[in-house]
N, C-alpha and C positions, 0 to 999 in steps of 0.2 A: 739590925744588929748595931746598936749605937752605944757609944761611950761618951762620957762627959758629964758636966754639971746638969742637975735636974732642970734648972731654969732655962738653960740653953736648949735642952731637949724639948721642953714644953713649948718654947717659942718656935722651934723648927718642926714640931710634930704636924701641924696642919699642912705644911708644904709637902712633907714626906708622905702624908696620907693621900695626897693627890696622885702619887705614882706607886706607892708601896702597899702590899696587902697586909703584911705583918710588920709592925714597927714597934720595937721594944728597946728601952734603955737597959743595957746589961750591967751597968756600973759606971765607975769613973772613967777618965780618959784612958783609952787603950782596951777597954773591955769589949767594945764592938769588934775590934781587930782580933782579939783572942777568940771570940765566939766564931768569927769567920774561919779561924784556923781549925777549930773543932769541926765545923761543917766540912771543910775540905778533907780532913783526916777521915771522917766518916764516909764521904762520897768515894774517896779513893778505894777504901775497903769494899764498899758495896759494888762498885764497878768491876773490880778485880774478881770478886766472887761471882758476879753475873757472867763475866767473860768466861770464867772457868766452867761454870755450869752449862752455858750454851755451847761451848767448845766440846765438852763431854757429850752433850746431846747429839751434836753433829757426828762425832766420832763413833757413837753408839748406833747411828743410823736412825735417830729419832727426828721427827719434824719439830723444829724449834717453835713454830707457832702453836702446834698442839700442846707441846710441853708447857709453854708459858700460859696458855689458856687455862691450864689446870693449876700449876703451882703459884700463879699470881694471885689466886684467890685465898691462899693460906699465908703462913708465916714468912714465906720467901718473897712475897710481894713487896714492891718498892716503887718509888717514882721512877727510878732508873729503869726498872724492868718494864713498867707500863709505857714509858716514853722513848725508850731506846732499843728495845729488843728487835723491832722490825728493821731498823736501820742497821743494827748489828748483823741480823740474819742476811740482809741484802748487801752487806759489805759496803755500806754508804756512810761516810764520816765527814762530809763536807758541810758541817753545820755545828752549832753548839759551842760549848766552852772548849777552847783549844788546849791541846797537850802542852804547848809552850807555857801557857798561863798557869796550868795546873802544876807544872814543874816549878815555876816561880813561887807559887803559893806553898807547895810542899817544902821547898827550900826554906821559906820563912818559918814554917811549922817546925822543921827539924832544927833550925838554928835556935828558935825559942825554946824548944824542948831541951836543948843542951844547956841553955841559960837557967831553966827552971828545974832541971833534973828529971823531967818526964822521960819515960822510956817509950819510944815509938818504933819498934823493930819492923812491924808490918808496913808502916808508912814509909820507912826508909827503903824497904824492899820494893814496894810499889813505885816509889820515885824512880828506882833503877829500871823497873819495867817500862815506865814512861820514857826514860832515856833510850831504851831499846826501840820504842815506837818512833822517837825522833830519828834514830838511826835508819829506820825504814822510810824516812821522808815524811813522817807524819806529825811534824811540829804544829801544823795548823789544823790537823784532824780533831774531831770531837774526842773528849776523854773516853768515850765508850770504845774507842779504837784499840783498847788493850787486847781485845779479842784478835786483832790482826797479828799481834806479837805471838799469840798462841798458835794461830794458823800458820805463821811462818816457821814455827818450830816443828810443825808436822802433826 
């Protein structure tokens, strides 16, 4: 997710290709940062939905692993589900992208949304949920720890 002049992007591309899988110029200066904001907004929503689904499965007496083995094959499947459901089921969050970093990113998203006039009500709500996770001592936990907030609520 890059922004800037085409010539600068072309010059840097071989270096970025050595460590990046997908390298794309998104537009002029700042476009890469805006694209990163879109990514974080989408991830926040997916992780909250996954947390709620797994929490519901637990409360309903279903085996999370069995549920995910079925629903991950359809429209509900996602990278987050495939890569985080087991650690979520095991209540293990000492890995991955930290809640503190996500809150920083969502703060940037919300500030930019105010500047551009974009409406992000779900993002604002999930940012507050991450604040609750921080209150549980989870600032350095992985972002999938949103399920811990739900478990704490009962």
